[in-house]
C-alpha positions in Angstrom: -21.3 13.5 -17.4 -17.6 13.0 -18.2 -14.6 14.4 -15.9 -16.6 17.2 -13.7 -18.4 15.8 -10.1 -17.3 16.0 -6.7 -14.4 13.4 -6.1 -14.4 11.7 -3.0 -11.6 13.4 -0.9 -11.2 10.9 1.8 -11.1 7.0 2.5 -12.8 5.7 5.3 -12.6 2.0 5.9 -15.0 0.2 7.9 -13.7 -2.8 9.8 -14.5 -5.2 12.8 -16.1 -8.7 13.2 -18.3 -10.5 10.7 -22.2 -9.6 10.9 -21.6 -6.9 13.2 -23.2 -4.6 10.3 -20.4 -2.9 8.6 -22.1 -3.3 4.9 -25.5 -2.3 6.4 -24.0 0.5 7.9 -22.5 1.4 4.4 -25.9 1.1 2.9 -27.3 4.0 5.6 -24.6 6.6 4.6 -24.4 5.9 0.8 -27.9 4.3 -0.1 -25.5 1.5 -1.8 -24.9 -1.9 -1.1 -21.3 -3.5 -1.1 -21.7 -6.8 -1.5 -22.0 -6.9 -4.9 -20.3 -10.4 -5.9 -22.6 -13.6 -6.4 -20.6 -15.6 -4.0 -20.7 -12.3 -1.4 -24.8 -12.6 -1.7 -24.5 -16.4 -1.1 -22.2 -16.0 1.8 -23.6 -12.6 3.1 -20.2 -11.7 4.2 -17.9 -9.1 1.9 -15.7 -11.5 0.4 -13.6 -8.4 -1.4 -13.3 -5.0 -0.5 -16.5 -3.2 -1.0 -16.9 0.4 -2.1 -19.4 2.9 -1.8 -19.5 6.8 -1.8 -21.3 9.2 0.6 -21.8 12.6 0.6 -22.3 14.3 4.2 -24.4 17.7 4.0 -25.4 20.0 6.4 -29.2 21.5 7.2 -29.2 25.2 7.4 -30.2 26.7 10.7 -29.9 23.4 12.7 -27.1 22.7 15.8 -24.7 19.9 15.5 -25.1 16.9 15.7 -28.7 16.9 14.2 -27.7 19.4 11.2 -25.7 16.5 9.8 -27.2 14.1 7.4 -26.5 12.2 4.0 -30.2 13.4 2.3 -29.7 16.4 -0.3 -33.4 17.7 0.8 -34.7 17.5 4.3 -38.3 19.1 4.9 -38.5 20.6 1.7 -35.5 22.6 2.3 -32.2 22.0 0.4 -28.7 20.6 2.4 -25.6 22.1 2.0 -22.8 20.1 1.0 -19.7 19.2 3.2 -17.9 16.7 1.4 -17.8 13.3 -0.4 -16.2 10.2 1.3 -15.3 6.9 0.2 -16.3 3.9 2.5 -13.9 0.8 2.1 -16.3 -2.3 3.6 -13.3 -4.5 4.8 -13.9 -8.2 5.1 -14.5 -9.7 8.6 -13.5 -13.1 7.9 -10.4 -14.7 9.2 -9.0 -15.9 6.3 -9.1 -12.5 4.2 -7.4 -10.4 6.7 -4.5 -9.8 3.3 -7.6 -8.5 1.3 -8.3 -6.3 4.7 -4.6 -5.1 5.0 -4.5 -4.1 1.2 -7.2 -2.0 1.5 -5.9 -0.7 5.1 -2.9 0.7 2.9 -5.3 2.7 1.2 -7.3 4.5 4.5 -7.3 7.8 5.9 -9.3 6.6 8.5 -11.4 4.1 10.2 -14.7 3.1 11.7 -14.7 -0.1 13.8 -18.2 -1.4 14.1 -18.6 -3.4 17.3 -22.1 -5.2 17.8 -23.7 -3.6 21.0 -25.3 -7.3 21.3 -22.4 -9.4 21.8 -19.3 -9.4 24.0 -16.1 -7.4 23.3 -13.7 -8.4 21.6 -15.2 -10.5 19.1 -12.0 -12.6 16.9 -12.1 -10.3 14.0 -12.7 -7.1 16.2 -9.2 -7.9 17.8 -7.6 -8.8 14.5 -8.6 -5.6 12.6 -7.9 -3.2 15.4 -4.6 -4.7 15.3 -4.5 -4.2 11.4 -5.0 -0.6 11.9 -2.4 -0.3 14.4 -0.1 -1.9 12.3 -0.6 0.2 9.6 -0.9 3.4 11.7 -4.1 4.3 11.3 -4.7 6.8 13.8 -8.0 8.6 12.7 -10.6 6.2 14.5 -14.7 6.5 15.3 -16.0 3.0 16.5 -19.7 2.4 15.8 -21.7 0.7 18.9 -23.9 -0.8 16.2 -27.1 -2.8 16.5 -28.2 -1.2 19.9 -31.9 -1.9 19.1 -30.5 -5.4 20.0 -30.0 -4.8 23.0 -32.4 -5.4 26.2 -32.3 -2.1 28.2 -29.7 0.7 28.7 -27.8 -0.8 31.0 -26.7 -3.8 28.9 -26.2 -0.8 26.3 -23.6 1.0 29.0 -22.2 -2.5 30.4 -21.0 -3.2 25.9 -19.6 0.7 26.1 -17.4 -0.5 29.2 -16.5 -3.2 27.5 -15.1 -1.5 24.3 -13.6 1.3 26.7 -11.4 -1.7 28.1 -11.0 -3.4 25.0 -9.3 -0.6 23.1 -7.1 0.9 26.2 -3.6 1.3 25.5 -4.5 0.7 21.3 -4.5 2.9 18.4 -7.6 3.7 19.4 -8.2 4.6 22.7 -10.2 7.8 23.5 -11.9 7.3 20.3 -15.7 8.3 20.3 -17.9 5.6 20.7 -21.3 6.0 18.6 -24.3 4.2 19.7 -26.3 3.8 16.5 -28.8 1.7 15.0 -27.7 1.2 11.0 -30.7 -1.5 10.5 -32.9 1.3 12.1 -31.0 4.2 10.4 -30.9 5.9 14.3 -28.0 8.2 15.2 -26.5 8.5 11.8 -26.1 11.9 12.2 -23.9 11.6 15.4 -21.7 9.2 13.5 -21.5 11.9 10.6 -20.7 14.4 13.1 -17.9 12.2 15.0 -16.1 11.5 11.4 -16.5 15.4 10.6 -14.6 15.8 13.7 -12.1 13.0 13.9 -11.3 11.9 10.2 -9.9 15.0 8.6 -9.2 15.2 5.0 -5.4 14.5 4.5 -3.4 17.3 2.8 -2.4 15.8 -0.9 0.3 16.5 -3.3 -1.6 16.5 -7.0 1.9 17.6 -8.5 4.0 14.6 -7.3 4.8 11.9 -9.4 1.3 9.8 -9.4 1.0 7.3 -7.3 -2.2 4.5 -7.6 -2.0 2.0 -4.3 -3.8 -0.9 -5.9 -6.2 -2.5 -3.5 -8.1 -4.8 -6.1 -7.8 -6.1 -9.3 -10.1 -8.4 -11.5 -11.0 -9.1 -14.7 -14.6 -7.8 -15.7 -15.4 -9.9 -18.9 -18.1 -12.7 -18.3 -17.4 -16.1 -19.2 -17.7 -16.9 -23.4 -16.9 -13.4 -24.2 -15.4 -13.4 -27.5 -11.6 -12.6 -28.4 -12.7 -9.3 -29.9 -15.1 -7.9 -27.3 -12.6 -8.9 -24.4 -11.7 -5.9 -22.3 -8.9 -4.9 -20.3 -7.7 -6.0 -16.9 -9.3 -3.4 -14.2 -7.2 -2.2 -11.1 -9.1 -0.8 -8.0 -7.4 1.6 -5.4 -6.7 4.9 -4.5 -4.3 7.7 -5.7 -2.2 9.2 -3.0 -0.2 11.8 -5.2 -0.3 13.4 -8.3 -3.2 13.0 -11.1 -4.2 10.1 -13.4 -5.6 10.8 -16.7 -7.1 8.5 -19.8 -4.5 7.9 -22.0 -1.5 8.2 -19.2 1.2 5.3 -19.7 1.5 3.5 -16.3 3.6 0.6 -14.5 2.6 -1.6 -11.7 5.0 -2.5 -9.7 7.0 -5.0 -8.1 4.4 -6.5 -11.3 4.8 -10.3 -11.7 7.1 -13.4 -11.9 7.5 -15.2 -15.4 8.6 -18.0 -13.5 8.1 -19.3 -10.1 10.5 -18.3 -7.9 11.9 -16.1 -10.7 12.2 -12.1 -10.4 9.3 -9.9 -10.3 8.9 -7.7 -13.2 6.8 -4.5 -13.5 3.5 -4.7 -15.7 3.5 -2.1 -18.4 0.3 -0.8 -19.7 -1.6 2.5 -20.4 -4.9 3.8 -19.0 -7.7 3.2 -20.7 -10.6 4.3 -18.8 -11.1 6.0 -15.5 -14.3 5.5 -13.5 -14.7 7.6 -9.8 -18.0 8.1 -7.9 -19.9 5.8 -10.1 -19.1 7.4 -13.3 -16.7 7.6 -15.9 -14.3 10.5 -16.0 -11.2 11.8 -17.8 -8.6 12.6 -15.0 -8.7 12.0 -11.0 -6.8 13.7 -8.2 -5.7 11.9 -5.2 -8.7 11.0 -2.9 -11.4 8.8 -3.0 -11.7 5.4 -4.3 -11.5 4.7 -8.6 -11.3 2.1 -10.9 -8.9 2.1 -13.9 -9.6 0.0 -16.9 -6.3 -1.1 -18.5 -4.6 -2.5 -21.6 -3.2 -5.8 -19.5 -4.5 -9.3 -20.7 -7.4 -9.5 -18.2 -5.7 -13.1 -17.0 -3.0 -10.7 -15.4 -5.5 -8.7 -12.8 -8.0 -11.4 -12.5 -8.6 -12.5 -8.7 -6.7 -9.4 -7.2 -3.6 -10.8 -8.4 -2.2 -7.3 -8.3 -3.6 -6.0 -5.0 -1.3 -4.6 -2.6 0.9 -3.2 -5.7 1.8 0.3 -6.7 1.2 1.9 -10.1 2.6 5.1 -11.6 4.6 6.6 -14.7 7.1 4.4 -16.2 10.5 4.9 -14.7 9.2 6.8 -11.5 
């Protein structure tokens, strides 16, 4: 089905310390596992930014927060559509802060995942909160995950007090703290309720010049692909304004250096394909995460070489 589906309208980052359950939480919310690179599966941490979309729904006739769900049907009754959101699963490994920061540039809000079974803060918990502060992301929900692994209610309360003390004086001060278990899918309704309350869909301008914030770029060709079958480089990110259509000419800035220490030159190409919400589409509007197939030589895009750059119409 090309061109018509409910495009995600808001980008939410999942940030926090390695192994506190961010990727498991994405799976509970979306049914998708974001660690898709073989290297990630081996190491068990998200090396690149993982993307997954989730649709929030409401059970008719049920009071909040119990009414919130991601299921299309509950007890044989169809649920009501609220909105589709894109989750960015940011890596927690300290050497990968640059990857996380390039993703933070396209986040409209964030869920800070903190393990209830460890002292607060852990190293990357602190670093990721600092990154949110630097970029100015104020719409934050805190997921107190792994609540099923603490000994008793008092230990959970003590962990919550540690979280409150840790976020005092930061951009996350006053953010709701939701106790949950992503593994057991407990209190996911409470988390959705908090996200609906704290992370609204921002206003976008579809009539402005197109701006694609690039968070990832890569080469999708397998080793040994023949020249005739070679596909152009892919960039992934989010539209902050404007509309992007298949066939559009775009420029990626600042581009790349032809020579070491030389000036940066914009990279020009055309849009060959657009993927949003797991489907190939003809065009995308602001909101959500998109993959854009280009005519660029894949060597230009491989290994996130264009991450952190901006694409738009030539000369704008």
